[in-house]
N, C-alpha and C positions, 0 to 999 in steps of 0.2 A: 503494499499500500504507501502511495505516494505519503512525504509530509514539507511542509512548507515554512515554512518558518519565518511569522508574522511581520508584517511591514510597521518601522519605526511610527512613522506618522501615519497617520488615518486617509485616504484617497477619496474625495469626496466621489458618489457613486453612483450610473446617469442613472435618466427619473422615465425610463421607457426598457421595458422588457430587450428590446432589440438591441438597444444599445449598451443598460446591463449587461446580458449573456457576454457580445463582443468584446465588454471588457473586463470582465473574469477571466474570462477565455486568453486572452491577451496577457493579462497581470499571468496566470499559469504558466505561459507562455505553449499554448497547446495551438492546432488549426482547427478548424470544424472535424476533420477523419477522427484527429486524435478526441474530438469529445464524444462525435459520434463512437466511438468505438469505448473507448469509455464507462460512456454514458450506457451502453445497448440501444440505442436509439438509432433508425436510418439514418443518414449523410440528410438527405433532404430532406427531414424533420426539419433537424437541425440549421438549414441551411433558410427553413422558412422562418422556423420563426428571429433566427440572429436578422431574415431580412424586413420583419413586423406584417408580414404575413399570419401567423399566427402572435397573435397580445394575452393569453389563458394558455397554463400550462393540468393537465387534468390531477392530481394529487401524486399518480404512482410517476409521473412524466419528471413532476418537479425535484422527487423527492432523490431521481437518476441521475441525474443536470446536478443536483446541491453534492450526491454523491462525486460525482468527478470532477466537480471544480475544486471541492472542499471547500463549501462553504452551506449552511443553514438555511432549510428549503425558504422560510423567510423574507428572507435577503430577495429571491426570488418576486418571491407570492407579494410582497407589499408594493409593487407594482407593474403585477398584472391586473388587466382589462377584459374584464368578461363584453361581448360585444348582444348587449340586452333588452328589449324591445320596451322599454315601460310601461307602455296601455296594452292595461290587460285584457281587455277587452275585445283592441285590435287583436290582439295574440291567438283570443279562443275562438277570433273568429275565425283569422288560419287558418290554425287547425283543426276547428271542423271542415275548411274545403280541403284541406292537403285527406285528411281520415277518409273523408267523398271520394277523393280523387284513389284513396288505393283501395276504396273497394267496388270501385265503376270500373277497376284492371290499369290505372294506370301505372307507367314504369316512369324511370329516374325523372323523377318532384326533383324542383331545389329547394334548398334547407331556405327559412324565412332568415334565422340571424343573420350566415354567414354569405348565402349562398353557392354553399360545395354540396354536393349531390348527399341526396338521402337515401337509403338501403333499409327497404321497405316490405313488408312483410302482410300475410291475413294469420289472424288466430281463429280458430274453430272451436270455443267452451261451450258449454251448458248452461244454461238458468237451474234456476233452483226446483222450478217443470218435470226437467231433463228436455229441452229442446235448445239444440242449436241457435247459440249465439252468437258473431263477424264482427272481432274489430279489431282494427286497422294499427298500423305498431310502424312506425320510422325513430332512424336515428339517422344522422349529420354524423357522416364519417369523419368533417373536419371542424366542427364546435362542440360545445356539448349537449346542443338540441337534441331533446328525445320530445317523438312523440306517444304524449299516454292516452 
């Protein structure tokens, strides 16, 4: 395991996730490829984060990157930005439209949060009386959006 000496004077950290990841990686004298290897993330994912395409990390990815950089995960988490849609009613309407589209057989739907691709399916379940009920399920491949 790599060990690093603490710096004599604190260095101000960058204000965005992309800039901070680049700054910390360079402070550790690592390339993108090195960080991808040490964190066990795909190189494309590390490049997307560093270019600002991704502004939020899952808990697992945050921990992997933090361990590779020998930092606390909170150092990354404090500058993450989730792409949320504020209006709950608007979001509910969009989710209902997506669910109807999935149940109608639509494929290759777009995520309402980030515009990425939704992975969707139809779940067959039984209600209390034993009748078949169908539910649309979907999640984004790029962001934390989930259709419930």
